[in-house]
C-alpha positions as CSV (number, residue, x, y, z in Angstrom):
1,X,83.1,108.4,96.3
2,X,80.5,108.0,99.0
3,X,80.3,104.2,98.6
4,X,84.1,103.7,98.5
5,X,84.2,102.8,94.9
6,X,85.7,105.1,92.2
7,X,82.8,104.3,89.8
8,X,79.5,105.6,91.2
9,X,77.6,103.1,89.2
10,X,78.8,100.2,91.4
11,X,78.3,99.2,95.0
12,X,79.3,96.4,97.4
13,X,76.9,93.4,96.8
14,X,77.0,92.2,100.4
15,X,78.9,89.0,99.6
16,X,82.1,87.7,101.0
17,X,85.4,89.4,100.4
18,X,88.4,87.2,99.7
19,X,92.1,87.8,100.2
20,X,94.7,85.5,98.7
21,X,98.4,85.5,99.4
22,X,101.0,83.5,97.5
23,X,103.8,81.6,99.2
24,X,107.2,83.2,99.4
25,X,108.9,86.3,100.4
26,X,106.5,89.2,101.2
27,X,109.1,91.7,100.1
28,X,110.0,90.1,96.8
29,X,109.2,92.0,93.6
30,X,107.3,89.0,92.2
31,X,105.2,88.3,95.3
32,X,101.5,88.1,94.5
33,X,98.3,89.0,96.4
34,X,94.7,89.4,95.3
35,X,91.7,90.9,96.9
36,X,88.3,90.1,95.5
37,X,85.4,92.3,96.4
38,X,81.9,91.4,95.2
39,X,80.2,94.3,93.5
40,X,77.0,94.9,91.6
41,X,75.9,97.6,89.2
42,X,73.6,100.2,90.7
43,X,70.4,100.5,88.6
44,X,68.6,103.7,88.5
45,X,64.9,103.6,89.2
46,X,63.0,104.8,86.2
């Protein structure tokens, strides 16, 4: 996991990462958050 991703066929694309947090109680069971990380498939030279 040298690039930080569990799938070695993908890498960070260099784009902007986004974090989203819903309104409400952070400790509530139904509280929502999302983290979007732009990735791209690593192509083998061949």
